[in-house]
Structures are given as structure tokens and as C-alpha cells.
N, C-alpha and C positions, 0 to 999 in steps of 0.2 A: 504494500500500500504506500503510495507516494505521500510524503509529508507536505502539507500546504502551509506556506508561510503567510500569515496575515499580519500586516503591519498597520498599527494605528498611530497616526501622527497627532500629538496634542494630548496633554494630561489635564485638560480643563474638564468642565462638566460633561460635554459631549463625548470626549475621548474616554474618560474613566467609565462612563455608563455604557459605552459601546463595548469595552472590554468585559464588563460585568455581564451584559446580556448575551454576548457571543459565548462566553464560558458556560453560562447557564443553559443556553439552547443546545450547544454541541456536547454537553456533558454525557447525554445518552446516545450520542452519535459516534462514539469512538470506534465502533466496529466498521463504520462506513468512511469516516474522515479522521485523519490524523492531522491535527492542527497545531501549528507553532505560532503562539501569539507574541508579538513584539510591540512594546509601547515606547514611543520616542517623544521626548520633550527636552527643551533647552534647560529645564530645571529638574532637580531630583525630587521635586515635590509637586503636589497638586495645590494650587493657590485658590483659596476660597474667595474668588475675585469680588463677589457681590458684598463681601464684608470688609472691604478696604477702609471704610470709615471707622471700623471698630478700633484698630490700633492707633487711629488718629486721636482718640480720646482716652484710651486706657491700654494697659499692657495686655494685649490679646493676641494669641497665636492663631494665625489663619492659614498656616502652611501644614499640609499633611504629607509626610514622606510617601512616595509612590510604593516603596517596598513594604510599607505598613499596610497599604491597601491590597497589594498583590504580592504576598510573601512567597508564593510559589506558583508555577504554571505560566508565568508571564516574564519575558525578558525585558528588563528596563534599560533603555539606552539614552544617555544624556547627550544630546546633540541637537543641532539645527538642520533641518532638511532644506537644502538649497535648490535642488532640481528633481523633477520627476520625469523619467523617460518611459512613457506608457507603451511604446513599441517594444522596448527591450524588457519591460517590467522591472525597472531598476530605479533606485533613488540614490541621490548623492547627499552625503552628510558632511557636516563640519562640527568637530567637537570643540570643547571649551578652549583647547590649545591651538585652534586653527587648523588642525589636521583634517584632511578629507578622506573619505572612503565611500564605497558603494555597497548597497545591499540589494539583493534580489527579492522580489515579492511575487506571490500568486494573487493575493488580495491586498488592497490598500485602502485605508480609510483616512481621509483628511478631516481633522477636527481641530484646526489650529486656532480657532476663536477669532477675536477681533483686535483692533488697535484702538486704545482710548484716545480721544481727541485732546489736543492741547491748544491753548490760544495762539492765534497767528502772530500777534504783536509781542514785542519785547515787554516782559513783565516781571514783577518781583513776587507775584503770588505763587501758589503751589498747585499744580494739577494733580488730582487724586488718581494716579495711574499705576501706583506700585506701593509695596510695603515701605520702601525707602521714603516715598512721598508722605505716607501716613506718619512715619516717624518724624519727618521734618515739620509737619503740621503740629504735632504734639509738642515738639521742642520749641517751636516758635511761639505757641500759645503760652507755654509755661514761662518762657522768657518775658513775654509781654506782661503776664500777671506779676512777675517778680518786680519789674520796673514800675508797674502801676501802683504797687503797694507802697512804694517809697517816693512817688512823685506827687506834688501838690498842685501843679499846673493843671487846671481843669480840662483844657482843650487837649493837651497831650495825653492825659489820663483817659479821656473819652475815646481818643483815637486807639490807644492800646487795647481798650476793652471792646472794640467794634470788629465784627467778623462779617464778611460777605461770602456767601456761597453762590457762585455764578453757574447757573444751569439747574433747572428745576424738574429734571426727570426723576425716576425712582431713586437713583443714587443721590441726587441733590437733596431731595426731600428727606431721605433717611439720614444723610450727613448733617443737615440742618437740625433735625430733631435730636439726634444723638448729642450734637454739640450743645444744644439748648439745655439739655439735662446736665451733662458733665461739666460744661464750661462754668455753669453757675455753682456746681459743687466745688470745683477748683477755686473759684473766686472766694468762697467761704473759707477755704483752707488758708488763703493768703490774707484773710481779714478784710476782704473787699465785699461791699454790698452787692449781692448777686443780681439785684435788679438794675445795676449800672452796666451789666453786660448787654451789648446790642448785637443781634444776629439778623442779617438781611439775606433773604433768598431771592435771587434775581431770575425772573421767569420771562422768557421771550414771548410766551403765548398769552392768550386772554385769560386763561384760568389754569389751574393745576389739573393734571391727569386728563389731557385732551383725548386719550384713547378710550375713555369711559364716560359714563353719564355725568352731567353737571353736578348732580347732587353728591357724587363721590368726591369730586374736586372740591366742593364746598366743605364737606366733612374733613377732608385732609387739611384745608386751609384753617378751619376752626381748631383742629387739633394742634396745628403748628402755632397758631395764635395763642392758644392756652399755654403753650410751652415758652412763649415769649419771642417767637420768630415773626418778623415782619416780611411778608411776601410782596415783592414789587413786580407787577405784571406788565406785559407788553413793552418790555425794554431789554436791551442787551448791554453788556459791558463792552465799551469800545476801546478805552485805553486805561492803563494803570501806570502812573508815574508819580514818584515821590509819595507813595502811599495814598494817592488820590485816585479813586476809581471814577471814571467818567462814563455815564450811561448814555444810551442812544437818545434819551429824552432830554439830554443836556444837564440832568441833575448830577451831582457829585457826592461821593461818600469818602470821608476820611477814615482810613482803615488801619488797623494793626495787623490784620491777617486776611488774605484773600485766597479762597479755595476755588479751584475750577473743577466742575463736574459737567463736562460738555458732551457726554455721550460717546458713541463709538463710530468707527469707520472701518472699511475693509482692511484686513491685514496687508501691510506692504509687501510681504513675501509672495502674495498671490500674483503680483504683476509679472514676475519673471520665473515662476515655478515650472512653467512648461505645460500648463493645462488650460482648457477653455474657461474664460471668465465672461461675466455679463458686462454691459456698459458701465454698471455701477462699480464693478471691480470685485464682485463675488464669484465663487466657482459656479459654473453653469451645470446644473444637474437636471435629470428628468424626474418624473413623479415618484420614482423608486430610489432616489438619491444617487443614481449612477452618474458620474461625471461624464459629460458628453465627449465622444471621440477618444475614450480611454477605457478599454476593456479591463474589468476587474478593479476599477478605481471608483470609490464612493466618497461622498462628503455630506456631513450634517453639521448642525450648529451654526454659529455666527459667521463662519467663513463661506457658507453656501447660500444661494438664493433659492429658497424653497417655497413653492406655492401649492395651494390646494388645486388639484387638476379639475375639480368640479366647479369651483367658484372663482378660481384665479386669485383668491386671497393670499397675500404673502404671509408666511409664518413669522411670528414674533421671534426676537432674538434674546430670550431670557433662558434661564436654566430649566424652567419647566418644559419648554418646547424641546430642549436638548434631550431630556430624559425620555420623552415620548418618541422622539425620532430615533434614539439609540435602540430602543426596544424593537421598533419596526425594522430598523436596518438589519439587525441580527436575523430576522425572518426573511428579509430580502436576500441576504447573502446565502442563506440555506436554500431558498427557492432557486436562486441562480445556479448553485452547484448541482441541484437536483434537476435542473432544466424544467422547472415548473413555473406557472404564473406567479409573479412576485406581488406582494402587497403594494398598494399605492399610498402616497402620503394623504393624511387627513388632518385638517386643522385641529389644533388643540382647543379645548373649550376656553371661553373668555374668562380668565382668572388672573388677578393681579394682587400681589401682597406688598405691604409697606410696613417696615419697622419704624415705629415712632418713639424712639428712645428705648431704654432697657425694659420698660414695664408696659408698653402699649403697642398696639399694631392695628392695621386695618386690612381687611381682605374683601375684595369684590369678586363675586362669581356671577356670571350671567349664564343661565341655563333654563331651558324650557320656556324662554320668554320672560323669565323672572330675574330680578336683581337680588342677590343675597349679599348682605353686608355684615361682616363680623368685625367687631371692634373690641377694645379693651384687652383683657387677659386672654380671651379666646382668639382674638385676632393676632395677638402676640405669639400665642402658642402655635398657631397655624404657620405664621411667618418663620418661626424657629424651626418648625418641622420641615418646611420646604428647604431652608438653608442646609439642614443636616442631611436630608434624604438625597439632595442633589450632589452632595460630596461623599455619598456612601457611608455616612456616619449613622450607624444604627442605634447607638445609645442616646436616645432623646429623653430629656428630663421631664417632659410633660407626662400627664396622666396616661397610662397605657390604653385606657378605654378611649380617651380623646384621640390618641395617636392612631388607633385602629380606625376610628371614624373618619379621620382626615385622610388616611391612606385610601379608604374606600371612595371618598369623594374625588380624590385625584385620579383613581383608576377609572371611575365612571365618566 
């Protein structure tokens, strides 16, 4: 029996869930298929990317070693994939020392994720794009508090205690909420009146959460307001110079800390990797995640442009879609090997979760024409559950009965 080499590129949410589902599906197929699984990532760990705001406010580990996730049965390779040659079924790698080598594959899954946007202009703020950036945010805020505790000049003190979060998507909302809670806790520690901390969330759109109903956007804004966050709508940050943030409506903010949460864009690696891409720069796949003009090559997650074949609706690019795509992809690969009709992509149900500080959350689910909104402790529990399940962390601290019900909701 020939051993088939299946390489998965990317240790993010889509990649680790692909490995998990392939292992589960092929576990009982060992008599028919001998499969060698290889996971390639530039890091030796899975980064819980949606939690980047956590270490910005507290000492929080959001890296999970890949060897802890897959202690056996998966070869972990730390490298960057530079090129794919679909005709020869070969990939070119570059390791941390700059050495290159090639690997052959029978099956290849690209799940390399996205690239987080940074502001175009020269700026002194910090884009929340990595754990290093999270650490810099925390260090900057702590330094500002220390200065503010010993300064009597009111304008300088106000500047040091003012934070702007530029970009009001899910990441921006969650970052602002987490800061609103912990920044005031930090202020108390330094003997500073917590009500003097000012946090602004800059939103380019008319309201928060334009992907869902207006009532959910209003609930989110009210939650943020109760935490002390001021949301500024229909404006963008245009320049940041000498701690003065200028907005597109010509207003200015004097800041001690500016954080950029500007969303994502296609990974730059895709431009020259050697595979078909869409005009937007994502990998071009069919309704069963097969990369076009590349036999045996598949792609899911943020690096692929995936649409519902029935409605044409583009799939979202959050970890919940990656989980569902990974499960379906395993079945697609098996069907292709068996030369049977493969499953086609189906849109994930409309579901969005928001963490609103360490003790609160909001979940919106649209199903059967109804809007289900969960808030408070239940919303927070749901949000934590999605974070943990997406990263294959099974030990969730919530009530097991609640956890079972949440799992059922996600499956349905």
C-alpha cells in the first residue's frame, strides 16, 4: 500500500482543525489508506490570534505548542512555504536559518490565514498584529500610568490617560472593552481616579456591527458605554503626529496611546506562491475547496475565497467558519480519493460572538428567521467556549451542561 503524504500549511484555526478532522475521519480507514500527515508553520506554536488583546492588558499566554496539540501521528515542520509546484506536486520551504529544501506531497492543504492591516501613514501608535505588539501596548500603558501618577499638569495628565482604538470590528470592540475594564483597574493601583481614564473607539461606519441587525449594534454600543468607552462613528483616523490623532471629520484627540485594529487583508505570500488567486488576492477555489488548476491542492480559511454555490454568498473569515470548513474538507479529501461525489460548501449559520471584558459577552445567532441574543454571563461563557473549541482546547471552565448545549447549537 502506497503511503500518501498530506501536507497542511498553516497552524492557525483552519490548519489545526483540518489536521484534527483528517485524523478522525481516516482513523478507521487505515486498511485502505496509509496517510502521513505533515503540519508546516513558521512558528512552533498555534497562536490564538483572536485573543491578541488579552496580553495587551494582562499576563496571558495565547500560544499553544503544536507538539502539545499533536504529540504523535503528525510531523511538525517549522518553516515558511515559498512556492508550490502543482505539476510536480512539490513545495519549496525556507527554515528559520534561511535554508531551503523541497518536499513532495500527494495532498496539500493551504490554510495560511490572513495578514492584519497596519496604517498607511507614519505613526507612533501600535497595530495589534502580534504578541510583541500586545506586549508593547501593555508596557506603554503602564509607563503612561506611572508618569500620570506623578504629574500635576492637567493637560499632560489627561493626554497620558487617553487611549484611542482605531477600527471598530470585532477585534476593536473586544480590545476597547477589555481595556475599559483593566485600564481602570490599573489606574486604581497607581492611585489614579479610574474615571479620568478616557477610551475612544473610532468607527468608520454609521453604527457598530454592520453585519447584523441594528438592535445588536445598539446593544454593543450601550455595553461599551456602560464600561466607559466613547464610540465615534462615521470617521477615520487620518494622521497621528506628536500624539495628536486627526480624524477625517477634522476633530483631534490628544493621546497617550493609540491602538490600531484595522482588520485583515490577503496574505502577501499568496501573490507569488504559484497558485491561482482571485482579483482580491485570495486563493481561487471551487465549491469543494479545491484550488483551481492544481490537482490534489485544497484551501480553506482566511486565505481562500469561499462562496456558497447556491446563493453566491461569500463565507465569513472568522474561526467559526474555519472549523466548519475543516470538517467538510476532510470529507472532500476522502471522497476525492475514493472517486466519489464530494460535499459542497454550505454557508455557516449567522453567528457572531463578542467578548466585552472579562465578565461579559454578547452572542447573536440568526436562525429560522429569528434573532437570538445572549448577553451577560451566558454570552461570556459562549464566547469563551468558541475561543477554546477553535484552538482545540477541550478543558473549558464553564458548566459542562452549558458546554454541551453550546456544542449542540454550533453543530446545528
